[in-house]
Structures are given as C-alpha cells and as structure tokens.
C-alpha positions as CSV (number, residue, x, y, z in Angstrom):
1,M,34.6,-121.2,-3.7
2,H,32.9,-122.9,-0.8
3,R,35.1,-125.3,1.0
4,V,33.5,-128.8,1.7
5,I,34.5,-131.6,4.1
6,S,32.5,-134.8,4.0
7,Y,31.7,-136.9,7.1
8,I,30.6,-140.5,6.3
9,D,28.8,-142.7,8.7
10,G,30.2,-146.1,7.7
11,F,27.6,-148.4,9.1
12,N,24.6,-146.2,8.0
13,L,26.0,-146.2,4.5
14,Y,26.6,-150.0,4.6
15,Y,23.1,-150.9,5.8
16,G,21.6,-148.5,3.3
17,L,23.4,-150.3,0.4
18,R,22.5,-153.7,2.0
19,S,18.8,-152.7,2.2
20,K,18.8,-152.2,-1.5
21,A,20.7,-155.5,-2.2
22,W,23.5,-153.5,-3.7
23,R,26.4,-155.8,-2.5
24,R,28.1,-155.2,-5.9
25,Y,28.6,-151.5,-4.8
26,Y,30.3,-152.2,-1.4
27,W,33.8,-151.6,-3.0
28,L,33.0,-147.9,-2.8
29,D,35.6,-145.1,-3.3
30,L,34.5,-142.6,-0.7
31,V,36.7,-139.8,-2.0
32,A,35.3,-140.2,-5.5
33,L,31.8,-140.3,-4.1
34,S,32.3,-137.2,-2.0
35,K,33.6,-135.3,-5.1
36,A,30.7,-136.5,-7.2
37,L,28.2,-134.9,-4.8
38,L,29.7,-131.4,-5.0
39,K,28.1,-128.5,-6.8
40,P,30.1,-126.5,-9.3
41,D,30.9,-123.7,-6.9
42,Q,32.2,-126.0,-4.2
43,L,35.8,-127.0,-3.5
44,W,36.3,-130.4,-1.8
45,G,38.9,-130.6,0.9
46,E,38.9,-134.0,2.7
47,A,36.8,-136.9,3.8
48,H,36.3,-138.5,7.2
49,Y,35.0,-142.1,7.5
50,F,33.6,-143.3,10.8
51,T,33.2,-147.0,11.5
52,S,34.2,-149.9,13.8
53,R,35.9,-153.1,13.1
54,I,33.7,-156.2,13.3
55,R,34.1,-158.2,16.5
56,H,34.6,-161.9,15.8
57,D,31.8,-164.0,17.2
58,G,32.7,-167.4,15.6
59,T,30.4,-167.0,12.6
60,N,31.6,-163.8,10.9
61,A,35.2,-164.4,10.0
62,D,34.6,-163.8,6.3
63,D,32.7,-160.5,7.0
64,A,35.6,-159.3,9.2
65,R,38.2,-160.3,6.5
66,R,36.3,-158.4,3.8
67,Q,35.9,-155.3,6.0
68,S,39.6,-155.4,6.8
69,I,40.4,-155.5,3.1
70,Y,38.1,-152.6,2.4
71,L,39.6,-150.5,5.2
72,D,43.1,-151.1,3.9
73,A,41.9,-149.9,0.5
74,L,40.4,-146.8,2.0
75,A,43.4,-146.0,4.1
76,N,45.5,-145.9,0.9
77,S,43.9,-142.5,0.1
78,P,45.8,-139.5,1.5
79,D,42.5,-137.5,1.3
80,L,40.5,-139.7,3.7
81,T,40.9,-140.3,7.4
82,I,39.4,-143.3,9.1
83,H,38.0,-142.9,12.7
84,E,37.3,-146.2,14.4
85,G,34.9,-146.8,17.3
86,H,34.3,-150.2,18.8
87,F,31.8,-152.9,19.5
88,L,30.5,-153.4,23.0
89,Q,29.4,-156.8,24.2
90,K,25.8,-156.7,25.4
91,P,23.7,-159.5,26.9
92,Q,20.4,-160.3,25.3
93,R,17.5,-162.3,26.7
94,C,14.4,-163.8,25.1
95,H,11.4,-162.7,27.1
96,A,9.3,-165.6,25.8
97,C,11.6,-168.5,26.6
98,G,14.2,-167.0,28.9
99,A,17.2,-168.0,26.7
100,T,20.2,-165.7,27.0
101,W,23.1,-164.9,24.6
102,M,25.7,-162.3,23.9
103,S,25.5,-159.8,21.1
104,Y,27.6,-156.8,20.1
105,E,26.5,-153.2,19.8
106,E,28.5,-150.7,17.8
107,K,29.6,-147.7,19.8
108,M,31.2,-144.3,19.2
109,T,30.6,-143.8,15.4
110,D,28.0,-141.0,15.9
111,V,30.0,-139.5,18.8
112,N,33.2,-139.4,16.8
113,L,31.5,-137.9,13.8
114,A,29.8,-135.2,16.0
115,V,33.0,-134.3,17.7
116,R,34.9,-134.0,14.5
117,L,32.2,-131.9,12.9
118,L,32.1,-129.5,15.7
119,A,35.9,-129.2,16.0
120,D,36.2,-128.5,12.3
121,A,33.5,-125.9,12.5
122,F,35.3,-124.1,15.4
123,D,38.6,-124.3,13.5
124,D,36.9,-122.8,10.4
125,R,37.9,-125.8,8.2
126,F,34.8,-125.8,6.0
127,D,32.0,-123.6,4.6
128,T,29.8,-126.6,4.0
129,A,29.8,-129.9,5.9
130,L,28.5,-132.8,3.8
131,I,27.2,-135.6,6.1
132,V,26.5,-139.0,4.6
133,S,24.1,-140.6,7.1
134,G,20.5,-141.0,8.0
135,D,21.1,-141.3,11.7
136,S,18.7,-139.0,13.6
137,D,21.2,-138.9,16.6
138,L,23.3,-136.5,14.5
139,S,20.5,-133.9,14.6
140,T,21.8,-132.2,17.7
141,P,25.4,-131.5,16.5
142,V,24.0,-130.3,13.2
143,K,21.7,-127.9,15.0
144,Q,24.7,-126.7,17.1
145,V,26.8,-126.0,14.1
146,R,24.1,-124.0,12.4
147,A,23.2,-122.1,15.5
148,R,26.8,-121.1,16.4
149,F,28.1,-120.5,12.9
150,A,25.5,-118.7,10.8
151,G,27.6,-118.6,7.7
152,K,28.2,-122.4,7.6
153,R,26.0,-124.9,5.8
154,V,25.4,-128.5,6.8
155,V,24.0,-130.6,4.0
156,V,22.9,-134.2,4.6
157,A,23.3,-136.8,1.9
158,F,21.1,-139.7,2.8
159,P,22.5,-143.1,1.8
160,P,20.2,-145.2,-0.4
161,G,17.4,-146.7,1.7
162,R,18.1,-144.4,4.7
163,H,16.2,-141.3,5.8
164,S,15.5,-139.2,8.9
165,N,13.0,-136.5,9.0
166,E,14.6,-135.1,12.1
167,L,18.1,-134.9,10.6
168,G,16.7,-133.5,7.4
169,K,15.0,-130.7,9.2
170,A,18.1,-129.9,11.3
171,A,20.3,-129.5,8.2
172,T,20.5,-126.6,5.7
173,G,19.5,-129.0,3.0
174,F,19.3,-132.7,2.2
175,F,19.1,-135.2,-0.7
176,T,19.3,-138.9,-1.3
177,I,22.4,-140.4,-3.0
178,G,21.3,-142.0,-6.3
179,E,22.4,-145.3,-7.7
180,A,24.2,-143.6,-10.6
181,K,26.6,-141.8,-8.2
182,I,27.3,-145.0,-6.3
183,R,27.9,-147.0,-9.4
184,A,30.3,-144.4,-10.9
185,S,32.3,-144.1,-7.6
186,Q,33.5,-147.7,-7.4
187,S,37.2,-148.3,-6.7
188,P,39.3,-150.2,-9.3
189,E,39.0,-154.0,-9.1
190,R,42.7,-154.0,-7.9
191,V,44.0,-151.3,-5.6
192,V,47.8,-150.9,-5.4
193,L,48.8,-149.6,-1.9
194,T,51.6,-147.1,-1.4
195,N,53.9,-149.9,-0.2
196,G,53.4,-151.7,-3.5
197,H,51.1,-154.4,-2.2
198,A,48.0,-155.0,-4.3
199,I,44.6,-155.9,-2.9
200,D,41.5,-157.0,-4.9
201,R,37.8,-156.4,-4.5
202,P,36.4,-159.3,-2.5
203,T,34.9,-161.9,-4.8
204,H,31.7,-161.9,-2.7
205,W,31.2,-158.2,-3.6
206,R,31.2,-158.7,-7.4
C-alpha cells in the first residue's frame, strides 16, 4: 500500500470555492476530502492544513468569526494539523490620485507547506504527497522532492477554479477536484468538540 499525506493550501482552496460561488461548500471536512481523493491501492495517513487567521480591519469581523469557528471544527480532528502563518500590513498607493491606505498580505502559507513537504520526504513519512493547491510558488519544492526521492510521487489536486501549468508540470500527476467530491465531504451541520462543546455551521455558509 502506498502511504499518502495531504497538504492543503487553505487560501488557495477557499478562493477556488469562492470563484465558483460555492459558499455552501465552505464547511468542508478536509480529512474526508483527502480520503475521497485516494486511489484503491493508497493508504491515507494524515492531513496538514496551511492558513492564516484574518486580520481585523474594522470591516471583516464576521469573516474572522466564521473562520475562527471553522478552524475550531477542523482542530477537532486528530488526523489533521493546522499550520498558521500571518498577515503582514502593507501600504498601498493609488498612482492615479495619490491616495494611500493600508492593506494586509498573507504570508508564510506556501513556505510552511514547502518546509513540511520536504521534511516529511526526508523522514520517509509518505510514498505519495497529495497537494491541494494551484499555487505555482510550490513548483520548486515539488521539483526538489521528485529529484531527491525518485521513488516518491507528488500529485497535485487543483481546487475548483484554480490551475497552474507550472505546478502541474512539476508534479508526478495532477487533476482538478470535482464538485461531487466537495459536496460529499461536508462536515455535519453541528460538530461536537472533544470538550463536549458543540459548534454549528455558520448560517452565512448554508
């Protein structure tokens, strides 16, 4: 049996779902999705989810609250590890009118994913790495794994609405996750945490 670990680029997956107007699918069970993408001869091991918590900017309190609820639901699974990056404040300027404002740029997601992928390859924790992302920045670590570990496979599962020719060429193989897999991998409407507390799917995501 081929051992599989999944590496999930949280924001790439989110923006893929958003591009398809699939808000009803945001309450996604990432362990269930990972298992649904396996082939019959593959043995799933664990999932790693890479994201950053939304920075409050005075207008996004509801978004931050929903994300926090979702992260709490994900953290309830013993088979999934959440790796958090951060948002960096970045000044912006309009070249036409000269107006300036502050925005936030997400940092560390791709770096954290790449480091974990390479560490697991060196520790021989997988035979196949399943990367859920369409970020071309991951092409280099994928190439390094394939060059240094000839017996290991790196397969890219593009989120709906996301694609990178460069990343696809770097991988052993690639495919796009279909709506049926996403729909079938939703978490229960109510998730009961290990401490007995229950959390519900945000109403906005129904």
